[in-house]
C-alpha positions as CSV (number, residue, x, y, z in Angstrom):
1,M,40.7,299.3,292.1
2,Q,42.6,302.1,293.7
3,R,39.9,302.8,296.2
4,V,39.7,299.1,297.0
5,R,43.5,299.0,297.5
6,Q,43.3,302.0,299.8
7,L,40.7,300.3,302.0
8,I,42.6,297.1,302.6
9,R,44.3,297.4,305.9
10,D,47.6,296.0,306.9
11,V,47.6,294.3,310.3
12,P,51.0,293.4,311.4
13,N,51.7,290.3,313.5
14,F,48.3,288.7,312.9
15,P,47.4,285.9,313.4
16,E,51.0,285.3,314.6
17,P,54.2,287.2,314.9
18,G,55.9,287.9,311.5
19,I,52.6,287.8,309.5
20,M,51.3,290.8,307.7
21,F,47.5,290.3,307.5
22,R,45.7,292.0,304.6
23,D,42.3,292.9,306.1
24,I,39.5,293.1,303.4
25,T,36.7,293.8,305.9
26,P,36.9,297.6,305.2
27,V,36.2,296.8,301.5
28,L,33.1,294.9,302.6
29,E,32.0,297.8,304.8
30,D,32.2,300.2,301.9
31,G,29.2,299.5,299.6
32,Q,30.7,301.2,296.5
33,A,34.1,299.4,296.9
34,F,32.4,296.0,297.5
35,A,30.2,296.6,294.4
36,Q,33.3,297.5,292.3
37,V,35.0,294.2,293.3
38,I,31.9,292.1,292.4
39,D,31.2,294.1,289.2
40,T,34.8,293.9,288.0
41,L,34.9,290.1,288.6
42,A,31.5,289.7,286.9
43,Q,32.6,291.6,283.8
44,R,35.4,289.0,283.4
45,Y,33.1,286.0,283.6
46,V,30.0,287.1,281.7
47,G,29.4,285.0,278.7
48,Q,31.7,282.2,279.8
49,K,28.8,279.8,280.3
50,L,29.5,279.2,284.0
51,T,27.1,277.1,286.0
52,K,28.6,277.5,289.5
53,V,30.7,279.8,291.6
54,A,32.6,278.0,294.4
55,G,33.7,279.9,297.5
56,I,36.3,278.8,300.0
57,E,35.6,279.2,303.7
58,S,35.2,281.7,305.0
59,R,35.8,285.1,303.4
60,G,35.7,283.5,300.0
61,F,32.0,282.8,300.7
62,I,31.2,286.5,300.8
63,F,32.7,287.3,297.4
64,A,31.5,284.0,295.8
65,A,27.9,284.5,296.9
66,A,27.7,288.0,295.5
67,L,29.4,287.0,292.3
68,A,27.2,283.9,291.8
69,Y,24.1,286.1,292.3
70,R,25.5,288.7,289.8
71,L,26.2,286.0,287.2
72,G,23.0,284.0,287.8
73,C,25.0,280.9,288.8
74,G,24.6,278.5,291.6
75,L,26.8,278.8,294.7
76,V,29.0,276.0,296.0
77,I,30.6,276.3,299.4
78,V,33.9,274.6,300.2
79,R,34.1,274.1,304.0
80,K,36.2,272.8,306.8
81,P,35.2,269.4,308.3
82,G,31.9,269.0,310.2
83,K,30.2,272.0,308.7
84,L,28.1,270.5,305.8
85,P,25.0,268.6,306.7
86,R,24.7,266.1,303.7
87,A,27.1,263.5,302.3
88,T,30.4,265.1,301.4
89,K,33.6,264.5,299.5
90,S,36.8,265.7,301.0
91,I,40.4,266.3,300.4
92,A,43.3,266.5,302.8
93,Y,46.1,268.9,302.0
94,A,49.3,270.2,303.5
95,L,49.4,273.4,305.5
96,E,52.5,275.2,306.7
97,Y,52.4,273.4,310.0
98,G,50.3,270.3,309.6
99,E,47.3,269.3,307.5
100,G,43.9,270.7,306.6
101,T,40.8,269.1,305.1
102,L,38.2,270.6,302.9
103,H,34.7,269.3,302.2
104,V,32.0,269.9,299.5
105,H,28.6,268.4,299.3
106,A,29.0,265.2,297.2
107,D,26.2,266.3,294.8
108,A,27.1,270.1,294.6
109,V,28.9,269.8,291.2
110,G,29.1,267.3,288.4
111,P,30.4,266.7,284.9
112,T,28.3,269.4,283.3
113,D,29.4,272.2,285.7
114,R,31.8,275.0,284.7
115,V,33.1,276.6,287.9
116,I,35.0,279.6,289.0
117,L,36.7,279.1,292.4
118,V,36.8,282.3,294.5
119,D,38.7,283.3,297.6
120,D,39.5,286.6,299.2
121,L,43.3,286.0,299.0
122,I,45.8,283.7,297.4
123,A,48.9,283.2,299.4
124,T,50.8,279.9,299.0
125,G,47.9,278.5,296.9
126,G,47.6,275.4,298.9
127,T,44.0,275.8,299.9
128,A,42.8,276.9,296.5
129,A,44.7,274.1,294.8
130,A,43.1,271.5,297.2
131,A,39.6,273.1,296.6
132,A,40.1,273.0,292.8
133,K,41.2,269.4,293.0
134,L,38.2,268.5,295.1
135,L,35.8,270.1,292.7
136,A,37.5,268.4,289.8
137,D,37.3,265.1,291.6
138,C,33.5,265.7,291.8
139,G,33.5,266.0,288.0
140,A,33.4,269.7,287.6
141,H,35.5,271.8,285.2
142,V,37.2,274.5,287.2
143,T,37.9,277.3,284.7
144,E,39.8,279.7,286.9
145,V,40.7,280.7,290.4
146,A,39.8,284.3,291.3
147,A,40.7,286.4,294.3
148,V,40.6,289.9,295.5
149,I,44.2,289.9,296.7
150,E,47.3,287.9,295.6
151,L,50.5,287.8,297.7
152,T,52.9,287.3,294.8
153,A,56.0,286.7,296.8
154,L,54.4,283.4,298.1
155,K,54.1,282.1,294.6
156,G,50.6,280.6,295.0
157,R,50.1,281.0,291.2
158,D,52.8,278.5,290.6
159,L,51.2,275.9,292.8
160,L,47.9,276.4,291.0
161,A,49.3,276.0,287.5
162,P,48.1,275.1,284.9
163,L,44.9,276.5,286.3
164,P,44.5,280.3,285.4
165,V,44.6,282.7,288.3
166,H,43.0,286.2,288.3
167,A,43.5,288.6,291.2
168,L,42.3,292.2,291.3
169,I,45.2,293.4,293.6
170,A,48.7,292.1,293.9
171,Y,51.1,292.7,296.8
């Protein structure tokens, strides 16, 4: 993971002053680094009888899609309002300044599904916690939240407890 860590760029004051943005796009641009991320995650989940990998909009889609392919699982996308064409289930959740809403197709998962929830980064954990609850409300068993990056100072892992969290790189 050293090469992956080296490729992640710090972008100060983005998207607003005082925020240090961890840009993972250089990892995606490097085929070997991207493959290492997916292969490392896949090794963790092989043999766990997963049926779906869920990705959170938008960078989580990239990692979730590749991981789902590698594991031979279906892909479920968790999106912002107005982006999914069929009937959806939704959940509202608190953001730092306001509220957000996530949607999933109502028939995307059910009681027989074992799901890994994937995002590029875990910060406060609010979005991942809402997505996990939404999938569980649809009947799925979310087994773990996986991310490339975890910002440990923001304690997102605490909000996600008791759900296990696995991150490849911690800041």
